[in-house]
C-alpha positions as a Markdown table, in Angstrom:
| # | Residue | x | y | z |
|---|---|---|---|---|
| 1 | Lys | 0.0 | -0.1 | -0.1 |
| 2 | Arg | 1.2 | 3.5 | -0.8 |
| 3 | Tyr | -0.1 | 6.6 | 0.9 |
| 4 | Thr | 0.6 | 10.4 | 0.2 |
| 5 | Phe | 1.2 | 12.6 | 3.4 |
| 6 | Thr | -2.4 | 14.1 | 2.9 |
| 7 | Glu | -4.1 | 10.5 | 2.9 |
| 8 | Leu | -2.1 | 9.4 | 5.8 |
| 9 | Asn | -3.0 | 12.5 | 7.6 |
| 10 | Glu | -6.7 | 12.1 | 6.9 |
| 11 | Arg | -6.5 | 8.5 | 8.3 |
| 12 | Ala | -4.6 | 9.7 | 11.4 |
| 13 | Asn | -7.4 | 12.2 | 12.0 |
| 14 | Arg | -10.0 | 9.6 | 11.6 |
| 15 | Cys | -8.3 | 7.5 | 14.3 |
| 16 | Cys | -8.1 | 10.5 | 16.6 |
| 17 | Asn | -11.8 | 11.4 | 16.1 |
| 18 | Ala | -12.7 | 7.6 | 16.7 |
| 19 | Leu | -11.0 | 7.3 | 19.8 |
| 20 | Gln | -12.5 | 10.5 | 21.2 |
| 21 | Ser | -16.1 | 9.1 | 20.2 |
| 22 | Leu | -15.3 | 6.1 | 22.5 |
| 23 | Gly | -14.7 | 8.4 | 25.3 |
| 24 | Cys | -10.7 | 8.9 | 25.2 |
| 25 | Ser | -9.6 | 12.4 | 26.0 |
| 26 | Arg | -6.5 | 14.3 | 26.7 |
| 27 | Gly | -3.9 | 12.4 | 28.9 |
| 28 | Asp | -5.7 | 9.1 | 28.5 |
| 29 | Arg | -3.1 | 6.2 | 27.4 |
| 30 | Val | -3.8 | 4.1 | 24.4 |
| 31 | Ala | -1.5 | 1.0 | 23.8 |
| 32 | Leu | -0.5 | -0.1 | 20.5 |
| 33 | Leu | 0.3 | -3.8 | 20.1 |
| 34 | Ala | 0.9 | -3.8 | 16.3 |
| 35 | Tyr | 3.4 | -4.9 | 13.8 |
| 36 | Asn | 4.9 | -2.1 | 11.6 |
| 37 | Gly | 2.6 | -0.6 | 9.0 |
| 38 | His | 0.7 | 2.6 | 8.1 |
| 39 | Glu | -1.9 | 1.5 | 10.9 |
| 40 | Phe | 1.0 | 2.0 | 13.7 |
| 41 | Ile | 1.9 | 5.4 | 12.2 |
| 42 | Glu | -1.7 | 6.8 | 12.0 |
| 43 | Ser | -2.5 | 5.3 | 15.3 |
| 44 | Phe | 0.4 | 7.1 | 16.7 |
| 45 | Phe | 0.1 | 10.5 | 15.1 |
| 46 | Gly | -3.5 | 10.8 | 15.3 |
| 47 | Pro | -4.3 | 10.4 | 19.0 |
| 48 | Ala | -1.2 | 12.4 | 19.8 |
| 49 | Lys | -2.6 | 15.5 | 17.9 |
| 50 | Ala | -5.3 | 15.8 | 20.9 |
| 51 | Gly | -3.2 | 15.0 | 23.8 |
| 52 | Leu | -3.8 | 11.3 | 24.1 |
| 53 | Val | -0.5 | 9.4 | 25.4 |
| 54 | Leu | 0.6 | 6.5 | 23.2 |
| 55 | Met | 2.0 | 3.3 | 24.9 |
| 56 | Pro | 3.9 | 1.3 | 21.9 |
| 57 | Leu | 4.1 | -2.4 | 23.3 |
| 58 | Asn | 6.7 | -4.8 | 22.5 |
| 59 | Trp | 4.8 | -7.7 | 20.9 |
| 60 | Arg | 7.6 | -10.2 | 21.9 |
| 61 | Leu | 6.3 | -10.1 | 25.4 |
| 62 | Thr | 4.2 | -12.7 | 27.0 |
| 63 | Ala | 0.4 | -12.0 | 28.2 |
| 64 | Asp | 1.8 | -11.4 | 31.8 |
| 65 | Glu | 4.5 | -9.2 | 31.0 |
| 66 | Leu | 2.1 | -7.1 | 28.7 |
| 67 | Ser | -0.5 | -7.1 | 31.5 |
| 68 | Phe | 1.9 | -5.6 | 34.1 |
| 69 | Ile | 2.7 | -2.7 | 31.4 |
| 70 | Leu | -1.0 | -2.2 | 30.7 |
| 71 | Lys | -1.8 | -2.1 | 34.3 |
| 72 | Asp | 1.2 | 0.1 | 35.3 |
| 73 | Gly | 0.5 | 2.6 | 32.3 |
| 74 | Gly | -3.2 | 2.6 | 33.0 |
| 75 | Ala | -4.3 | 2.1 | 29.7 |
| 76 | Gln | -7.9 | 2.1 | 28.8 |
| 77 | Thr | -7.8 | 1.5 | 25.2 |
| 78 | Ile | -5.8 | -1.0 | 23.0 |
| 79 | Ile | -5.2 | -1.1 | 19.1 |
| 80 | Phe | -3.9 | -4.6 | 18.1 |
| 81 | Asp | -3.2 | -6.6 | 15.3 |
| 82 | Ala | -5.3 | -9.7 | 14.7 |
| 83 | Asp | -2.2 | -11.9 | 15.0 |
| 84 | Phe | -2.0 | -10.9 | 18.5 |
| 85 | Ala | -5.7 | -11.8 | 19.3 |
| 86 | Pro | -4.4 | -15.1 | 21.2 |
| 87 | Val | -2.5 | -13.0 | 23.6 |
| 88 | Val | -4.9 | -10.3 | 24.1 |
| 89 | Glu | -7.7 | -12.6 | 24.9 |
| 90 | Lys | -5.4 | -14.0 | 27.7 |
| 91 | Ile | -5.1 | -10.3 | 29.0 |
| 92 | Arg | -8.8 | -9.8 | 28.7 |
| 93 | Ala | -9.6 | -13.1 | 30.7 |
| 94 | Met | -7.5 | -11.8 | 33.6 |
| 95 | Gly | -10.4 | -9.1 | 34.1 |
| 96 | Asp | -9.5 | -6.0 | 36.2 |
| 97 | Glu | -6.5 | -7.8 | 37.6 |
| 98 | Gly | -4.9 | -7.9 | 34.2 |
| 99 | Ser | -5.5 | -4.4 | 32.8 |
| 100 | Asp | -7.8 | -1.4 | 32.9 |
| 101 | Leu | -8.7 | -1.9 | 29.2 |
| 102 | Arg | -12.1 | -0.9 | 28.2 |
| 103 | Asn | -11.9 | -0.2 | 24.4 |
| 104 | Trp | -10.6 | -3.1 | 22.3 |
| 105 | Ile | -9.7 | -2.2 | 18.5 |
| 106 | Cys | -8.5 | -4.9 | 16.2 |
| 107 | Ile | -6.4 | -4.3 | 12.8 |
| 108 | Gly | -7.0 | -7.0 | 10.2 |
| 109 | Asp | -9.1 | -9.8 | 9.7 |
| 110 | Gly | -10.1 | -12.3 | 12.4 |
| 111 | Ala | -11.1 | -10.0 | 15.1 |
| 112 | Pro | -12.4 | -11.4 | 18.3 |
| 113 | Asp | -16.0 | -10.7 | 19.0 |
| 114 | Phe | -15.3 | -8.2 | 21.8 |
| 115 | Ala | -13.3 | -6.0 | 19.7 |
| 116 | Val | -14.1 | -3.3 | 17.1 |
| 117 | Asp | -12.9 | -3.4 | 13.6 |
| 118 | Tyr | -10.1 | -1.0 | 13.1 |
| 119 | Glu | -11.1 | 0.0 | 9.4 |
| 120 | Ala | -14.8 | 0.1 | 10.2 |
| 121 | Leu | -14.1 | 2.5 | 13.0 |
| 122 | Leu | -12.0 | 4.8 | 11.0 |
| 123 | Ala | -14.7 | 4.7 | 8.1 |
| 124 | Asp | -17.4 | 5.8 | 10.7 |
| 125 | Asn | -15.5 | 8.8 | 11.7 |
| 126 | Ser | -14.4 | 12.4 | 10.2 |
| 127 | Glu | -11.2 | 13.2 | 8.5 |
| 128 | Ala | -11.5 | 16.7 | 10.1 |
| 129 | Glu | -8.5 | 17.9 | 12.2 |
| 130 | Pro | -9.3 | 17.3 | 16.0 |
| 131 | Thr | -10.4 | 20.6 | 17.8 |
| 132 | Glu | -8.5 | 19.9 | 20.9 |
| 133 | Arg | -4.7 | 20.1 | 20.5 |
| 134 | Ala | -1.9 | 18.8 | 22.5 |
| 135 | Gly | 0.5 | 21.2 | 24.2 |
| 136 | Glu | 4.5 | 20.9 | 24.1 |
| 137 | Asp | 4.5 | 19.8 | 27.6 |
| 138 | Asp | 1.8 | 17.1 | 27.5 |
| 139 | Asn | 3.0 | 13.8 | 27.6 |
| 140 | Leu | 3.4 | 12.0 | 24.0 |
| 141 | Phe | 4.2 | 8.4 | 24.6 |
| 142 | Ile | 5.4 | 6.1 | 27.4 |
| 143 | Met | 7.8 | 3.4 | 26.3 |
| 144 | Tyr | 8.8 | 0.5 | 28.7 |
| 145 | Thr | 12.3 | -0.7 | 28.9 |
| 146 | Ser | 13.9 | -3.4 | 30.6 |
| 147 | Gly | 16.8 | -2.7 | 32.9 |
| 148 | Thr | 18.9 | -5.3 | 34.9 |
| 149 | Thr | 16.5 | -6.0 | 37.8 |
| 150 | Gly | 12.7 | -5.9 | 38.5 |
| 151 | His | 9.9 | -4.8 | 36.3 |
| 152 | Pro | 10.3 | -2.6 | 33.2 |
| 153 | Lys | 10.0 | 0.9 | 33.8 |
| 154 | Gly | 7.7 | 3.5 | 31.6 |
| 155 | Val | 10.0 | 6.1 | 30.1 |
| 156 | Val | 7.8 | 9.2 | 29.7 |
| 157 | His | 8.5 | 11.6 | 26.7 |
| 158 | Thr | 6.6 | 14.7 | 25.9 |
| 159 | His | 5.7 | 16.3 | 22.6 |
| 160 | Lys | 8.8 | 18.8 | 23.7 |
| 161 | Thr | 11.3 | 16.2 | 24.4 |
| 162 | Val | 10.3 | 14.5 | 21.0 |
| 163 | Phe | 10.7 | 17.5 | 19.2 |
| 164 | Trp | 14.1 | 18.2 | 20.6 |
| 165 | Ala | 15.1 | 14.7 | 19.6 |
| 166 | Leu | 14.1 | 15.5 | 16.0 |
| 167 | Leu | 16.1 | 18.6 | 15.8 |
| 168 | Thr | 19.1 | 16.8 | 17.5 |
| 169 | Leu | 18.9 | 13.9 | 15.0 |
| 170 | Leu | 18.3 | 15.9 | 11.6 |
| 171 | Asn | 20.9 | 18.5 | 12.6 |
| 172 | Thr | 23.7 | 15.7 | 13.3 |
| 173 | Ala | 22.8 | 12.8 | 10.8 |
| 174 | Glu | 23.2 | 13.3 | 7.2 |
| 175 | Thr | 19.6 | 13.5 | 6.0 |
| 176 | His | 18.4 | 14.7 | 2.5 |
| 177 | Leu | 15.0 | 16.1 | 1.6 |
| 178 | Ser | 14.5 | 13.4 | -1.1 |
| 179 | Asp | 15.8 | 10.7 | 1.1 |
| 180 | Lys | 13.8 | 7.3 | 1.2 |
| 181 | Tyr | 14.2 | 5.8 | 4.6 |
| 182 | Met | 13.5 | 1.9 | 5.2 |
| 183 | Val | 12.0 | 0.9 | 8.7 |
| 184 | Leu | 13.6 | -2.3 | 9.6 |
| 185 | Leu | 13.3 | -2.3 | 13.4 |
| 186 | Pro | 9.9 | -2.7 | 15.1 |
| 187 | Leu | 8.4 | 0.5 | 15.9 |
| 188 | Phe | 7.8 | -0.1 | 19.6 |
| 189 | His | 11.8 | 0.4 | 19.6 |
| 190 | Val | 12.9 | 3.9 | 20.0 |
| 191 | Gly | 15.6 | 3.3 | 17.4 |
| 192 | Ala | 12.6 | 2.9 | 15.0 |
| 193 | Leu | 10.0 | 5.3 | 16.3 |
| 194 | Thr | 12.2 | 8.3 | 16.5 |
| 195 | Pro | 13.5 | 8.1 | 12.9 |
| 196 | Met | 10.1 | 7.5 | 11.7 |
| 197 | Ile | 9.0 | 10.6 | 13.3 |
| 198 | Ala | 12.0 | 12.6 | 12.0 |
| 199 | Ser | 11.4 | 11.2 | 8.5 |
| 200 | Val | 7.6 | 12.4 | 8.5 |
| 201 | Tyr | 9.0 | 15.8 | 9.9 |
| 202 | Lys | 11.5 | 16.0 | 7.1 |
| 203 | Gly | 9.1 | 14.9 | 4.5 |
| 204 | Asn | 11.1 | 11.8 | 3.6 |
| 205 | Thr | 9.5 | 8.7 | 2.1 |
| 206 | Leu | 9.0 | 5.7 | 4.6 |
| 207 | Val | 9.3 | 2.2 | 3.2 |
| 208 | Ile | 8.2 | -0.2 | 5.9 |
| 209 | Leu | 8.8 | -3.7 | 6.7 |
| 210 | Arg | 5.9 | -5.4 | 8.6 |
| 211 | Asn | 8.6 | -7.9 | 10.0 |
| 212 | Phe | 12.4 | -7.9 | 9.1 |
| 213 | Asp | 13.4 | -10.1 | 6.4 |
| 214 | Pro | 16.9 | -10.0 | 5.1 |
| 215 | Gln | 16.5 | -10.9 | 1.8 |
| 216 | Lys | 13.2 | -8.9 | 1.4 |
| 217 | Ala | 15.4 | -5.9 | 2.8 |
| 218 | Trp | 17.9 | -6.2 | 0.0 |
| 219 | Ala | 15.0 | -6.4 | -2.6 |
| 220 | Leu | 13.6 | -3.2 | -1.5 |
| 221 | Ile | 16.7 | -1.4 | -1.3 |
| 222 | Glu | 16.9 | -2.1 | -5.0 |
| 223 | Thr | 13.2 | -1.6 | -6.1 |
| 224 | Glu | 12.4 | 1.4 | -3.9 |
| 225 | Gln | 15.9 | 2.9 | -4.2 |
| 226 | Ile | 16.5 | 3.3 | -0.3 |
| 227 | Asn | 19.0 | 5.8 | 0.7 |
| 228 | Thr | 19.4 | 5.1 | 4.3 |
| 229 | Thr | 18.1 | 2.6 | 7.2 |
| 230 | Leu | 18.9 | 1.7 | 10.8 |
| 231 | Ala | 19.6 | -1.8 | 11.8 |
| 232 | Val | 21.0 | -3.6 | 14.8 |
| 233 | Pro | 24.2 | -5.6 | 14.3 |
| 234 | Ala | 22.2 | -9.0 | 14.3 |
| 235 | Met | 20.3 | -7.7 | 11.3 |
| 236 | Leu | 23.4 | -6.5 | 9.5 |
| 237 | Gly | 24.9 | -10.0 | 10.2 |
| 238 | Phe | 21.8 | -11.7 | 8.7 |
| 239 | Met | 21.8 | -9.6 | 5.7 |
| 240 | Leu | 25.4 | -10.6 | 4.9 |
| 241 | Gln | 24.3 | -14.3 | 5.1 |
| 242 | Val | 21.7 | -14.1 | 2.5 |
| 243 | Pro | 22.8 | -16.5 | -0.5 |
| 244 | Asp | 23.8 | -14.6 | -3.3 |
| 245 | Phe | 22.8 | -11.1 | -2.1 |
| 246 | Gln | 25.3 | -9.5 | -4.6 |
| 247 | Arg | 22.7 | -10.0 | -7.2 |
| 248 | Phe | 20.9 | -7.0 | -5.8 |
| 249 | Asp | 21.6 | -3.5 | -6.7 |
| 250 | Trp | 22.4 | -1.3 | -3.7 |
| 251 | Ser | 23.9 | 1.7 | -5.2 |
| 252 | Ser | 21.4 | 4.1 | -3.9 |
| 253 | Leu | 22.2 | 3.1 | -0.4 |
| 254 | Arg | 24.2 | 5.9 | 1.0 |
| 255 | Ala | 24.7 | 4.5 | 4.5 |
| 256 | Ile | 23.3 | 2.2 | 7.2 |
| 257 | Thr | 23.1 | 3.3 | 10.8 |
| 258 | Ser | 23.7 | 0.6 | 13.4 |
| 259 | Gly | 22.8 | 0.9 | 17.1 |
| 260 | Ala | 21.3 | -0.8 | 20.2 |
| 261 | Ala | 24.5 | -2.9 | 20.8 |
| 262 | Pro | 28.2 | -2.6 | 19.8 |
| 263 | Leu | 29.1 | -3.3 | 16.3 |
| 264 | Pro | 31.7 | -5.8 | 15.4 |
| 265 | Val | 34.5 | -4.3 | 13.4 |
| 266 | Thr | 34.4 | -7.3 | 11.2 |
| 267 | Ile | 30.8 | -6.1 | 10.0 |
| 268 | Ile | 31.9 | -2.7 | 9.5 |
| 269 | Asn | 34.7 | -3.8 | 7.3 |
| 270 | Ala | 32.5 | -6.3 | 5.2 |
| 271 | Tyr | 30.0 | -3.5 | 4.5 |
| 272 | Met | 32.8 | -0.9 | 3.7 |
| 273 | Asp | 33.9 | -3.5 | 1.2 |
| 274 | Leu | 30.6 | -3.4 | -0.3 |
| 275 | Gly | 31.0 | 0.4 | -0.6 |
| 276 | Ile | 28.3 | 1.0 | 2.3 |
| 277 | Glu | 29.3 | 3.1 | 5.2 |
| 278 | Val | 28.1 | 1.9 | 8.6 |
| 279 | His | 27.5 | 4.6 | 11.2 |
| 280 | Gln | 27.2 | 3.6 | 14.9 |
| 281 | Val | 24.8 | 5.3 | 16.9 |
| 282 | Tyr | 24.7 | 5.2 | 20.7 |
| 283 | Gly | 21.5 | 6.2 | 22.7 |
| 284 | Met | 18.5 | 4.8 | 24.5 |
| 285 | Thr | 14.9 | 5.2 | 25.3 |
| 286 | Glu | 15.6 | 7.6 | 28.1 |
| 287 | Thr | 17.3 | 9.9 | 25.5 |
| 288 | Cys | 14.6 | 9.5 | 22.9 |
| 289 | Gly | 17.3 | 7.9 | 20.9 |
| 290 | Pro | 20.3 | 10.6 | 20.3 |
| 291 | Ala | 23.4 | 10.5 | 22.5 |
| 292 | Cys | 26.3 | 9.9 | 20.2 |
| 293 | Leu | 26.8 | 9.3 | 16.5 |
| 294 | Ile | 29.8 | 8.9 | 14.3 |
| 295 | Gly | 29.5 | 10.5 | 10.7 |
| 296 | Pro | 30.7 | 9.6 | 7.3 |
| 297 | Asp | 33.9 | 11.5 | 7.5 |
| 298 | Asp | 35.1 | 9.7 | 10.6 |
| 299 | Ala | 33.6 | 6.3 | 10.3 |
| 300 | Lys | 36.6 | 4.9 | 8.3 |
| 301 | His | 39.5 | 6.2 | 10.5 |
| 302 | Lys | 37.6 | 5.7 | 14.0 |
| 303 | Ile | 36.5 | 2.3 | 13.4 |
| 304 | Gly | 34.8 | 0.7 | 16.5 |
| 305 | Ser | 33.9 | 4.3 | 18.0 |
| 306 | Thr | 30.2 | 5.3 | 18.3 |
| 307 | Gly | 31.4 | 8.9 | 17.7 |
| 308 | Lys | 30.7 | 12.3 | 19.3 |
| 309 | Ser | 27.7 | 13.7 | 21.0 |
| 310 | Phe | 24.7 | 14.8 | 18.7 |
| 311 | Phe | 24.1 | 18.4 | 18.4 |
| 312 | His | 22.0 | 19.8 | 21.2 |
| 313 | Thr | 23.5 | 17.2 | 23.4 |
| 314 | Arg | 26.2 | 16.9 | 25.9 |
| 315 | Val | 28.0 | 13.7 | 26.9 |
| 316 | Arg | 30.7 | 13.1 | 29.5 |
| 317 | Ile | 32.6 | 10.2 | 30.9 |
| 318 | Ala | 32.3 | 10.1 | 34.8 |
| 319 | Asp | 33.2 | 8.3 | 37.9 |
| 320 | Ser | 30.7 | 6.9 | 40.5 |
| 321 | Ser | 30.8 | 10.4 | 42.3 |
| 322 | Gly | 29.9 | 12.3 | 38.9 |
| 323 | Glu | 33.4 | 13.6 | 38.4 |
| 324 | Glu | 34.5 | 13.7 | 34.7 |
| 325 | Met | 37.2 | 11.2 | 33.9 |
| 326 | Pro | 40.4 | 12.0 | 32.0 |
| 327 | Arg | 40.4 | 11.3 | 28.4 |
| 328 | Gly | 41.0 | 7.6 | 27.9 |
| 329 | Glu | 40.0 | 6.6 | 31.3 |
| 330 | Pro | 36.9 | 4.3 | 31.4 |
| 331 | Gly | 33.7 | 5.6 | 33.1 |
| 332 | Glu | 30.0 | 5.7 | 33.1 |
| 333 | Ile | 28.3 | 7.5 | 30.3 |
| 334 | His | 26.2 | 10.6 | 31.2 |
| 335 | Val | 24.0 | 12.4 | 28.9 |
| 336 | Gln | 22.6 | 15.8 | 28.9 |
| 337 | Gly | 19.9 | 17.4 | 26.6 |
| 338 | Pro | 16.5 | 18.7 | 26.1 |
| 339 | His | 15.6 | 15.5 | 24.7 |
| 340 | Asn | 16.1 | 13.3 | 27.7 |
| 341 | Met | 13.0 | 11.7 | 29.2 |
| 342 | Lys | 10.7 | 13.6 | 31.4 |
| 343 | Glu | 10.5 | 10.8 | 34.2 |
| 344 | Tyr | 9.9 | 7.2 | 34.7 |
| 345 | Trp | 6.2 | 6.8 | 34.9 |
| 346 | Asn | 5.2 | 6.7 | 38.6 |
| 347 | Arg | 8.8 | 5.8 | 39.6 |
| 348 | Pro | 10.0 | 9.2 | 41.3 |
| 349 | Asp | 12.8 | 7.2 | 43.1 |
| 350 | Ala | 14.1 | 5.5 | 40.0 |
| 351 | Thr | 13.9 | 8.8 | 38.2 |
| 352 | Ala | 15.9 | 10.6 | 40.9 |
| 353 | Glu | 18.5 | 7.7 | 40.8 |
| 354 | Thr | 18.9 | 8.0 | 37.0 |
| 355 | Val | 18.7 | 11.8 | 36.3 |
| 356 | Val | 21.1 | 13.6 | 38.6 |
| 357 | Asp | 21.7 | 17.4 | 38.3 |
| 358 | Gly | 20.2 | 17.3 | 34.7 |
| 359 | Trp | 22.5 | 14.4 | 33.5 |
| 360 | Leu | 21.0 | 11.0 | 32.8 |
| 361 | His | 23.3 | 8.2 | 34.2 |
| 362 | Thr | 23.3 | 5.6 | 31.4 |
| 363 | Gly | 24.8 | 2.6 | 33.1 |
| 364 | Asp | 27.1 | 2.0 | 30.2 |
| 365 | Val | 30.9 | 2.1 | 30.4 |
| 366 | Ala | 33.0 | 3.6 | 27.6 |
| 367 | Val | 36.2 | 5.8 | 27.2 |
| 368 | Met | 36.5 | 9.1 | 25.4 |
| 369 | Asp | 39.5 | 9.9 | 23.3 |
| 370 | Glu | 41.4 | 13.0 | 22.8 |
| 371 | Asp | 39.2 | 14.2 | 20.0 |
| 372 | Gly | 36.1 | 13.6 | 21.7 |
| 373 | Phe | 35.2 | 10.1 | 20.3 |
| 374 | Val | 33.4 | 7.7 | 22.6 |
| 375 | Thr | 33.9 | 4.0 | 22.4 |
| 376 | Ile | 31.5 | 1.8 | 24.4 |
| 377 | Gln | 33.2 | -0.9 | 26.5 |
| 378 | Asp | 30.9 | -2.6 | 29.0 |
| 379 | Arg | 27.7 | -2.3 | 30.9 |
| 380 | Lys | 28.1 | -1.0 | 34.5 |
| 381 | Lys | 25.4 | -3.5 | 35.6 |
| 382 | Asp | 25.0 | -6.9 | 34.1 |
| 383 | Met | 22.9 | -6.9 | 31.0 |
| 384 | Ile | 22.2 | -9.1 | 28.0 |
| 385 | Ile | 21.2 | -7.6 | 24.6 |
| 386 | Ser | 19.3 | -9.9 | 22.2 |
| 387 | Gly | 18.4 | -8.8 | 18.8 |
| 388 | Gly | 18.8 | -5.2 | 20.2 |
| 389 | Glu | 16.5 | -5.7 | 23.3 |
| 390 | Asn | 17.4 | -5.6 | 26.8 |
| 391 | Val | 17.0 | -9.0 | 28.7 |
| 392 | Tyr | 17.0 | -9.3 | 32.4 |
| 393 | Pro | 20.1 | -11.5 | 33.3 |
| 394 | Ala | 17.6 | -13.5 | 35.7 |
| 395 | Glu | 15.8 | -14.5 | 32.6 |
């Protein structure tokens, strides 16, 4: 399916007006349990216009894990893909102990009898712009992220912090007005969500994979003339393992950004041999994505580094007391910027522990060289990263 910005905006408005007709109002949380697609994007932008707060859910989680997030975030509405009907039915069977959900909206065929059909709901509502508009300090989304212990925490970003993330990203990364950006990561991940929002803001074309498929990725790079994308290291490795991938034409591909985990130098070199630059990015949900990025001019002679801080961002390497470490000495990465999160949802103690004097303590250990380039070394706390996702060591 192909949509113009006007067509997508009209569908976003229909989604917003539909939710308001169901009783949703400013500040209410709307959960999204959906694969990548236009429905996810219009379900994000539409409700956001009127000050509704989105909760993108990790569809890899179990019913019990999703139940905790839904209950903790207080979502009363969920928009879900029909593929996830079985897990949603389990959550519904838990009753009030499982969630506070009252509105169940299903995308696609095979909706359970308790759910409203997404397309029918949009068709019954107006494409007019919503009259109530969100303010810059209103919450925009709550994204739950796993740490090293306990339950996941809800990272709260406002319209203002996200807008600063866009300014930060677009003023640091190499983006062109005519770019075609391919969405490979799931949109419940900030590494996909923020670049998606930035692409819309910039007016770039989005080419969206419902699920990652390495062969399909190469094919779309050729047929859609993709200019740039973002992938985690595991994805880049899988793409190199596609049999006879050299048959595809990737001449349009200017660069690939890689994040969520340190990128092996062997993969960087393999892509450089293909004439494709790989730029390492470092960030997290709490920073709405941006922290450090290595650009095209430095990627070749600073191999293994994640680069310098983004524009509108300060990064330091500090010891346990918050004092900045000498260059070349390892310490924890601290990030400061207007794109840092507002708070952890209903977790003031965790917020105070993570954000100290305006500096976000990341828990990652790195060194900064004399030129200001950061190289990630380790986690301050035990952490397993699988496919770009944090996994509790206990699991």
